PAKEFI-263146 format. One record per residue: residue in one letter; z, x, y of N, C-alpha, C in turn. Coordinates in pm, whole numbers, padded with zeros to 5 digits, always signed. Example, Ala and Ser with C-alpha at 12.3 -4.5 7.8 and 13.67 -1.06 7.14 Angstrom:
2
A+00780+01319-00569+00780+01230-00450+00780+01320-00330;S+00708+01285-00225+00714+01367-00106+00787+01290+00003;
***
This chain:
327
M+07842+11024+11125+07919+11090+11019+07826+11143+10911;E+07864+11255+10852+07784+11315+10745+07778+11222+10624;N+07685+11255+10533+07672+11178+10410+07800+11183+10327;I+07828+11072+10261+07940+11064+10167+07885+11021+10033;D+07913+11099+09931+07871+11067+09794+07987+11010+09716;F+07955+10932+09614+08053+10886+09516+08026+10957+09385;V+08133+10996+09317+08124+11056+09184+08205+10970+09089;V+08147+10932+08976+08220+10851+08878+08199+10909+08739;T+08308+10920+08664+08301+10972+08527+08304+10856+08428;W+08229+10871+08320+08218+10761+08223+08188+10817+08084;V+08242+10748+07983+08213+10785+07845+08209+10658+07760;D+08122+10659+07661+08113+10547+07567+08163+10593+07432;F+08286+10555+07398+08348+10600+07274+08274+10548+07150;Q+08200+10438+07165+08132+10378+07049+08001+10449+07014;D+07956+10537+07098+07835+10613+07070+07860+10699+06946;P+07785+10679+06836+07813+10751+06711+07798+10903+06723;V+07704+10947+06804+07685+11092+06822+07805+11152+06892;W+07846+11087+07003+07963+11136+07076+08088+11126+06989;K+08102+11018+06915+08221+10996+06834+08233+11102+06724;A+08120+11140+06665+08122+11244+06562+08169+11377+06622;K+08125+11404+06742+08166+11527+06809+08316+11522+06842;Y+08361+11408+06889+08503+11389+06918+08588+11411+06793;N+08547+11352+06682+08624+11365+06557+08625+11508+06505;E+08521+11582+06534+08514+11722+06491+08619+11807+06563;Y+08643+11777+06689+08731+11861+06770+08870+11801+06795;R+08889+11675+06762+09013+11608+06799+09134+11680+06741;P+09243+11687+06818+09365+11753+06768+09432+11669+06660;Q+09509+11735+06576+09580+11663+06471+09684+11568+06529;R+09749+11613+06635+09852+11529+06698+09794+11466+06824;L+09782+11335+06821+09734+11262+06938+09852+11211+07019;N+09835+11206+07150+09941+11153+07236+09877+11074+07350;L+09958+11036+07446+09911+10953+07556+09795+11015+07632;T+09790+11148+07639+09689+11214+07721+09558+11240+07648;N+09554+11223+07516+09430+11257+07445+09392+11158+07335;N+09458+11042+07328+09422+10948+07222+09299+10867+07261;E+09258+10777+07172+09131+10706+07190+09130+10615+07313;I+09246+10574+07361+09253+10488+07478+09182+10552+07598;R+09189+10684+07605+09131+10755+07718+08979+10741+07725;Y+08916+10696+07618+08770+10698+07612+08708+10560+07587;R+08790+10455+07585+08737+10323+07552+08654+10264+07667;D+08551+10189+07630+08467+10120+07728+08467+09972+07691;Y+08488+09887+07791+08501+09744+07764+08395+09658+07833;G+08285+09719+07868+08177+09641+07927+08201+09601+08071;T+08284+09675+08142+08311+09644+08282+08240+09739+08379;F+08174+09842+08327+08121+09947+08415+08010+09896+08506;K+07933+09799+08461+07825+09746+08547+07883+09684+08674;Y+08007+09634+08664+08070+09575+08782+08113+09682+08881;W+08135+09803+08833+08163+09914+08925+08043+09934+09016;F+07923+09936+08959+07802+09954+09039+07777+09834+09130;R+07802+09715+09080+07783+09596+09163+07876+09600+09284;S+07999+09644+09261+08095+09648+09372+08056+09752+09475;V+08004+09866+09430+07961+09970+09524+07844+09921+09608;E+07747+09858+09542+07630+09811+09616+07668+09702+09717;K+07762+09617+09680+07802+09508+09769+07895+09554+09880;Y+07990+09639+09846+08096+09672+09941+08081+09808+10009;A+07994+09895+09959+07970+10026+10022+07822+10062+10019;P+07737+09978+10078+07592+10004+10075+07553+10132+10148;W+07644+10186+10228+07618+10307+10304+07628+10435+10221;V+07676+10427+10097+07694+10548+10016+07563+10624+10003;N+07570+10754+10011+07450+10837+10007+07394+10845+09865;K+07470+10906+09775+07430+10918+09635+07548+10884+09545;I+07516+10835+09426+07617+10813+09323+07590+10909+09209;F+07685+10995+09181+07672+11091+09072+07748+11038+08951;L+07674+11003+08848+07733+10954+08724+07748+11072+08628;V+07872+11108+08598+07902+11224+08514+07926+11178+08370;T+07842+11225+08278+07853+11185+08139+07826+11304+08047;D+07851+11280+07918+07823+11380+07815+07704+11330+07731;K+07585+11352+07785+07460+11312+07718+07458+11162+07684;Q+07509+11083+07777+07513+10938+07758+07472+10868+07887;V+07412+10753+07875+07394+10662+07988+07409+10519+07934;P+07465+10428+08012+07472+10289+07966+07331+10234+07943;E+07315+10153+07840+07182+10103+07806+07124+10013+07914;W+07209+09952+07995+07165+09861+08101+07133+09931+08232;L+07159+10061+08240+07148+10133+08367+07003+10159+08408;N+06972+10134+08533+06841+10165+08590+06844+10309+08640;T+06799+10398+08557+06807+10541+08590+06705+10582+08696;N+06618+10490+08736+06517+10520+08839+06566+10487+08980;N+06688+10436+08991+06742+10405+09123+06751+10532+09207;D+06700+10527+09330+06693+10645+09416+06830+10702+09452;K+06932+10618+09448+07065+10665+09486+07141+10725+09368;L+07088+10709+09248+07160+10750+09129+07120+10890+09082;V+07221+10971+09052+07198+11104+08995+07281+11114+08867;I+07213+11130+08754+07283+11148+08626+07317+11295+08610;V+07444+11324+08587+07488+11463+08574+07551+11482+08438;D+07493+11567+08358+07548+11599+08227+07649+11713+08241;H+07743+11718+08148+07843+11824+08152+07779+11963+08156;T+07667+11978+08090+07599+12108+08086+07545+12149+08222;D+07535+12054+08315+07480+12083+08448+07580+12151+08540;F+07710+12141+08509+07807+12192+08605+07930+12257+08541;I+07939+12256+08409+08052+12321+08340+07999+12438+08258;D+08068+12549+08262+08029+12668+08187+08015+12632+08039;P+07899+12663+07977+07877+12627+07837+07980+12685+07741;E+08051+12789+07785+08156+12848+07702+08265+12747+07669;F+08283+12647+07757+08393+12553+07742+08346+12415+07696;L+08224+12407+07650+08168+12280+07603+08155+12279+07452;P+08166+12162+07389+08194+12035+07454+08340+12026+07499;T+08365+11941+07594+08502+11918+07638+08530+11768+07641;F+08651+11732+07607+08697+11593+07611+08818+11583+07705;N+08831+11686+07786+08945+11701+07875+08904+11658+08016;S+08957+11547+08063+08921+11499+08196+08960+11598+08305;S+09064+11676+08282+09104+11778+08380+08994+11881+08399;V+08936+11925+08289+08827+12024+08295+08706+11964+08366;I+08670+11843+08330+08553+11778+08388+08570+11763+08539;E+08684+11710+08581+08704+11681+08723+08726+11807+08805;L+08788+11909+08749+08808+12033+08824+08676+12104+08853;N+08574+12077+08772+08445+12142+08791+08348+12062+08878;I+08392+11946+08927+08302+11856+09001+08231+11926+09117;A+08301+12013+09187+08242+12079+09304+08127+12173+09267;N+08107+12198+09138+07994+12281+09095+07863+12204+09092;I+07868+12073+09111+07744+11993+09115+07668+12031+09241;K+07552+12090+09225+07480+12151+09337+07440+12052+09445;Q+07394+11935+09407+07344+11838+09505+07455+11761+09576;L+07577+11776+09531+07687+11698+09584+07715+11732+09730;S+07737+11629+09812+07765+11647+09954+07903+11710+09974;E+07924+11765+10092+08053+11822+10128+08163+11717+10117;K+08133+11595+10159+08230+11487+10151+08196+11397+10033;F+08292+11381+09943+08268+11293+09828+08397+11223+09789;V+08378+11112+09717+08492+11034+09668+08482+11029+09516;L+08590+11065+09449+08594+11071+09304+08657+10944+09248;F+08584+10879+09156+08630+10757+09089+08638+10780+08939;N+08729+10709+08873+08718+10685+08730+08647+10552+08713;D+08600+10524+08591+08522+10401+08574+08609+10275+08572;D+08741+10290+08584+08829+10173+08591+08880+10149+08733;M+08816+10213+08831+08853+10198+08972+08740+10126+09044;F+08766+10003+09085+08662+09918+09142+08684+09895+09291;L+08575+09900+09368+08583+09852+09505+08606+09702+09498;N+08695+09653+09582+08739+09514+09574+08712+09435+09702;D+08659+09504+09802+08625+09441+09930+08541+09541+10009;V+08492+09498+10123+08408+09584+10206+08486+09707+10252;V+08427+09823+10236+08487+09948+10284+08390+10017+10378;K+08446+10093+10470+08366+10171+10565+08382+10320+10533;K+08293+10399+10587+08304+10544+10570+08441+10593+10619;E+08489+10531+10726+08616+10572+10786+08736+10541+10697;D+08715+10459+10595+08823+10433+10500+08847+10553+10408;F+08749+10642+10402+08758+10759+10313+08765+10892+10390;F+08700+10897+10505+08702+11019+10586+08714+10984+10734;K+08803+11056+10801+08826+11035+10944+08855+11170+11008;N+08794+11195+11123+08811+11323+11192+08772+11440+11100;G+08675+11413+11013+08624+11516+10923+08712+11544+10803;M+08820+11466+10786+08916+11492+10678+08930+11371+10587;P+08971+11393+10462+08996+11282+10370+09108+11192+10420;V+09094+11063+10396+09198+10966+10429+09272+10934+10299;D+09403+10963+10296+09476+10951+10169+09624+10924+10195;F+09697+10899+10084+09839+10866+10091+09923+10993+10086;G+09925+11069+10192+09994+11198+10193+10141+11186+10226;T+10216+11122+10139+10360+11110+10162+10436+11147+10036;F+10565+11174+10049+10642+11232+09940+10699+11128+09844;Q+10709+11172+09719+10778+11095+09615+10812+11191+09502;P+10934+11191+09453+10970+11283+09344+10884+11258+09220;T+10842+11364+09155+10767+11353+09030+10866+11337+08916;M+10867+11221+08854+10963+11190+08749+10902+11220+08612;P+10973+11290+08523+10920+11324+08391+10927+11207+08294;T+10839+11109+08314+10842+10987+08233+10735+10982+08125;T+10628+11061+08140+10520+11062+08041+10476+11205+08017;E+10395+11224+07913+10342+11358+07884+10249+11406+07995;F+10185+11312+08064+10096+11347+08175+10171+11418+08286;T+10303+11391+08298+10381+11450+08405+10381+11602+08398;H+10368+11658+08278+10363+11804+08264+10253+11862+08354;I+10139+11796+08357+10026+11845+08434+10058+11844+08583;L+10120+11738+08629+10156+11728+08770+10258+11835+08809;I+10350+11863+08720+10449+11968+08747+10381+12105+08755;N+10281+12127+08671+10204+12252+08680+10134+12263+08815;D+10081+12152+08864+10021+12151+08997+10124+12187+09102;L+10242+12128+09090+10347+12149+09190+10404+12290+09187;L+10403+12353+09070+10448+12492+09062+10360+12581+09150;L+10230+12557+09146+10139+12633+09231+10159+12597+09378;I+10170+12469+09405+10190+12424+09543+10314+12487+09604;N+10421+12499+09527+10544+12559+09579+10533+12709+09594;D+10438+12771+09527+10409+12913+09552+10339+12931+09686;W+10264+12832+09725+10180+12843+09844+10243+12784+09970;F+10333+12687+09954+10387+12614+10069+10539+12597+10057;E+10602+12573+10173+10745+12543+10177+10764+12407+10242;N+10848+12325+10183+10865+12187+10226+10895+12174+10375;R+10995+12246+10422+11038+12230+10561+10930+12275+10659;V+10852+12374+10619+10745+12425+10707+10634+12322+10722;I+10590+12265+10609+10479+12169+10618+10523+12040+10686;V+10649+11999+10666+10699+11877+10733+10701+11897+10884;K+10744+12013+10927+10749+12043+11071+10609+12039+11133;K+10510+12088+11059+10373+12094+11113+10305+11957+11114;N+10335+11875+11015+10259+11750+11001+10350+11630+10976;F+10462+11626+11045+10560+11519+11024+10498+11381+11042;K+10418+11363+11145+10362+11231+11174+10266+11184+11064;K+10205+11277+10994+10115+11239+10885+10194+11199+10760;Y+10299+11274+10730+10379+11244+10611+10463+11118+10628;F+10493+11085+10753+10579+10969+10779+10508+10868+10870;S+10382+10848+10843+10303+10749+10918+10350+10608+10885;I+10351+10521+10985+10390+10381+10962+10291+10309+10873;K+10174+10367+10850+10073+10306+10764+10120+10295+10619;Y+10214+10381+10580+10262+10380+10441+10359+10266+10412;G+10420+10209+10516+10516+10101+10496+10659+10153+10485;A+10754+10068+10517+10894+10107+10525+10950+10156+10392;K+10916+10089+10283+10970+10127+10153+10927+10268+10114;R+10800+10297+10134+10749+10429+10099+10812+10537+10188;L+10829+10507+10315+10886+10604+10408+11033+10632+10376;A+11106+10528+10334+11247+10546+10299+11260+10640+10179;E+11172+10623+10082+11175+10711+09965+11138+10854+10003;A+11038+10867+10089+10995+11000+10132+11106+11072+10209;A+11184+10997+10286+11289+11057+10368+11397+11125+10285;T+11417+11080+10162+11520+11140+10077+11485+11284+10040;M+11361+11324+10059+11318+11459+10022+11320+11557+10138;L+11356+11510+10255+11355+11597+10372+11450+11717+10362;P+11569+11705+10302+11661+11820+10301+11618+11937+10213;Y+11521+11918+10127+11492+12018+10025+11390+12122+10074;R+11410+12244+10025+11318+12353+10059+11192+12346+09976;K+11206+12298+09851+11093+12288+09761+11028+12149+09767;I+10903+12142+09732+10828+12017+09731+10840+11956+09592;A+10902+11839+09583+10930+11777+09453+10822+11681+09407;G+10724+11654+09494+10615+11567+09451+10559+11483+09563;F+10445+11422+09536+10380+11334+09631+10356+11198+09567;Y+10347+11098+09651+10313+10964+09603+10171+10967+09548;D+10153+10923+09424+10022+10923+09361+09972+10779+09349;A+09877+10744+09432+09826+10607+09434+09742+10576+09311;H+09684+10678+09250+09600+10664+09130+09484+10567+09153;I+09416+10589+09265+09292+10517+09292+09186+10622+09328;S+09074+10579+09383+08968+10673+09422+09024+10778+09517;S+08969+10901+09506+09022+11013+09584+08912+11081+09665;P+08926+11087+09798+08828+11158+09881+08858+11308+09887;Y+08752+11387+09881+08768+11533+09881+08660+11599+09966;L+08692+11720+10010+08593+11809+10068+08554+11912+09962;K+08428+11928+09942+08378+12020+09840+08427+12162+09866;S+08428+12201+09992+08470+12338+10027+08618+12360+09995;T+08702+12259+10014+08844+12271+09980+08862+12282+09830;F+08786+12204+09756+08788+12210+09610+08766+12354+09563;K+08661+12416+09613+08625+12552+09570+08731+12654+09613;K+08783+12637+09733+08885+12729+09784+09010+12727+09697;V+09058+12606+09665+09182+12593+09588+09165+12647+09447;L+09050+12624+09386+09029+12673+09250+09021+12825+09244;K+08976+12887+09351+08981+13034+09357+09126+13080+09364;M+09206+13009+09440+09347+13044+09453+09422+13026+09321;A+09378+12927+09242+09444+12895+09115+09360+12941+08997;D+09290+13050+09014+09189+13092+08916+09245+13106+08774;D+09359+13169+08758+09414+13191+08624+09447+13059+08556;D+09511+12970+08628+09547+12840+08570+09423+12755+08544;F+09325+12766+08630+09200+12694+08612+09130+12740+08484;K+09121+12871+08466+09054+12924+08347+09129+12886+08219;K+09262+12885+08225+09341+12845+08109+09313+12699+08074;T+09306+12614+08176+09279+12472+08154+09143+12452+08089;E+09044+12528+08132+08908+12511+08079+08899+12538+07929;T+08990+12615+07875+08985+12647+07732+09038+12534+07644;H+09098+12432+07705+09157+12322+07629+09057+12209+07613;K+09019+12180+07491+08920+12075+07464+08973+11937+07502;F+09104+11919+07490+09168+11793+07525+09279+11821+07625;R+09321+11720+07697+09427+11740+07794+09550+11799+07727;N+09612+11892+07798+09717+11974+07743+09831+11984+07842;N+09952+12000+07792+10068+12010+07880+10063+12131+07973;N+09979+12228+07941+09969+12348+08024+09855+12342+08125;D+09788+12228+08134+09677+12212+08227+09724+12198+08372;I+09629+12222+08462+09636+12168+08598+09526+12062+08605;N+09526+11982+08711+09417+11885+08726+09374+11875+08871;E+09280+11784+08899+09222+11776+09033+09322+11731+09139;W+09436+11679+09099+09537+11642+09197+09594+11766+09267;L+09576+11883+09209+09616+12006+09278+09542+12018+09410;I+09414+11982+09410+09336+11989+09534+09385+11884+09632;K+09418+11765+09583+09475+11659+09667+09606+11707+09730;Y+09693+11767+09649+09821+11816+09701+09801+11926+09806;Y+09701+12010+09783+09671+12115+09881+09627+12052+10014;Q+09544+11950+10005+09501+11881+10127+09621+11826+10202;F+09716+11771+10129+09837+11719+10192+09917+11830+10261;C+09942+11937+10187+10030+12044+10237+09968+12120+10355;S+09837+12129+10356+09770+12200+10465+09741+12110+10583;G+09775+11982+10570+09752+11888+10679+09608+11844+10691;Q+09527+11874+10590+09384+11839+10594+09362+11698+10538;F+09422+11600+10603+09405+11461+10564+09448+11372+10679;E+09407+11246+10673+09454+11143+10765+09524+11036+10681;P+09632+10977+10730+09708+10879+10651+09627+10753+10619;Q+09645+10705+10496+09580+10582+10449+09679+10466+10457;R+09633+10348+10490+09722+10233+10498+09763+10188+10358;K+09884+10134+10347+09944+10103+10217+09867+09997+10140;T+09797+09909+10210+09726+09799+10143+09587+09836+10095;F+09547+09961+10114+09409+09999+10083+09379+09989+09934;G+09468+10038+09850+09441+10039+09706+09563+10006+09624;S+09537+09954+09503+09647+09920+09412+09615+09964+09270;F+09718+10010+09201+09706+10055+09063+09778+09956+08972;Y+09707+09914+08865+09765+09824+08767+09738+09876+08627;E+09820+09834+08532+09790+09856+08392+09749+09723+08330;L+09685+09729+08215+09636+09606+08153+09746+09504+08130;T+09866+09552+08114+09980+09461+08093+10020+09386+08220;D+09963+09428+08335+09990+09360+08462+09885+09253+08490;R+09848+09181+08388+09731+09093+08393+09732+08996+08511;N+09839+08924+08529+09843+08824+08636+09828+08886+08774;Y+09882+09008+08791+09879+09072+08921+09738+09123+08956;F+09672+09192+08862+09540+09245+08899+09435+09135+08907;I+09449+09029+08830+09355+08917+08841+09367+08853+08979;Q+09490+08834+09024+09512+08776+09156+09458+08866+09267;D+09479+08996+09252+09430+09093+09352+09278+09086+09361;I+09211+09086+09246+09065+09081+09245+09014+08950+09304;E+09073+08841+09264+09027+08710+09311+09045+08693+09462;K+09155+08747+09516+09186+08728+09657+09155+08849+09744;S+09099+08955+09683+09063+09078+09756+09180+09132+09837;K+09296+09138+09774+09415+09187+09842+09403+09335+09876;S+09345+09412+09784+09329+09556+09802+09181+09590+09814;K+09150+09697+09885+09012+09741+09897+08963+09809+09769;V+09055+09875+09700+09023+09942+09573+09128+09902+09471;V+09083+09870+09351+09174+09831+09243+09147+09918+09121;C+09252+09975+09066+09242+10047+08939+09313+09965+08832;V+09242+09941+08720+09302+09870+08607+09305+09969+08490;N+09419+10030+08470+09433+10138+08373+09449+10086+08230;D+09379+10149+08138+09382+10108+07998+09510+10156+07930;V+09583+10063+07872+09702+10095+07793+09703+10003+07671;E+09786+10036+07574+09800+09948+07459+09860+09815+07502;S+09802+09708+07452+09847+09575+07489+09838+09484+07367;P+09939+09401+07344+09937+09314+07225+09823+09212+07225;D+09776+09175+07345+09665+09080+07354+09549+09144+07430;L+09512+09263+07386+09412+09344+07454+09280+09270+07471;D+09228+09210+07365+09098+09143+07371+09100+09028+07471;V+09208+08953+07472+09222+08841+07565+09222+08891+07709;T+09298+08999+07733+09308+09054+07868+09175+09108+07917;M+09106+09184+07832+08978+09242+07873+08874+09133+07895;N+08876+09030+07814+08783+08919+07833+08809+08850+07966;L+08936+08834+08002+08971+08773+08129+08929+08861+08246;L+08945+08994+08231+08903+09086+08336+08752+09078+08357;R+08676+09077+08248+08530+09066+08259+08489+08935+08327;K+08554+08826+08291+08521+08696+08350+08553+08695+08500;T+08665+08757+08535+08705+08762+08675+08606+08844+08757;L+08565+08958+08703+08468+09043+08772+08331+08975+08780;Q+08292+08906+08673+08165+08836+08673+08164+08725+08778;K+08274+08655+08793+08282+08549+08893+08274+08606+09034;K+08337+08720+09054+08337+08781+09187+08205+08852+09218;L+08146+08912+09114+08023+08991+09132+07917+08942+09035;P+07863+08822+09057+07772+08760+08959+07631+08815+08962;N+07592+08879+09070+07453+08921+09085+07430+09064+09038;K+07323+09082+08964+07287+09218+08920+07267+09309+09041;S+07304+09434+09023+07278+09532+09128+07144+09601+09099;S+07098+09678+09194+06974+09753+09174+06993+09868+09076;F+07118+09889+09033+07146+09992+08935+07135+09939+08791;E+07101+09811+08780+07082+09750+08647+06935+09722+08622;R+06896+09732+08498+06757+09703+08462+06727+09554+08476;
***
């Protein structure tokens, strides 16, 4: 199998230089998509590298995407590590940017990046041994390509609906289901997920896909193709310094992969998404390695410090040894 790279985005909100820049550009009205929660670092990032070294030693390169920052503990001389600054792959016209949609949509512009890559946020940890085939099979990304209605529950949903508006311009529900029924209704997703997906069969339009919100495998060539197709919306998104209701995001490429059949079904137990308020559940998952990938999403929590301290202790117990990515 060809090389597979990992890409991970990271920011240190406590960096005074970065923080001054953030305060200069920050919008007057903050919301769920652009407030300080999106940029907080809690000292767990070193465990991301430890988990990769332990559970995916086969990875070709790790591309760390930052805005003129590196963690002080990072061994920048590691042969597998490539530090990528925003200026290396984003048009300077749109910099600085604090918009994760802009950053992630431009990922395919990283010149050294392999055709096959997996995109992580810094809160998505490998939780057990993974193989290349867990991310790519038959030359295609392995993902949760099944249906679920997109519910307007948060401000972030606006972005997903923008993605779906484009997807519905390009594809028709009944046509794609006929072509790839076995992929959309694979037994790997589990009965509950399939039952929910089945409710969308009668509709001509695509109302949404199940979003696992864990690491995402992509083909670089598909990334570039889709962004050409969505050029106007892509350019509009790039002008927004912070996430905006009119943005598209990298899930558009994921949805395209689903609709074009360019994916293989992922098993339901592969990854799990939690919020900090789900403390007992994600601690148990990490301790018992229930999922191969775990995302612990940052949200406001009344006992935030206690929860983060417990998360660090749990990760330290599971991954006590320094990786070669640490000094």
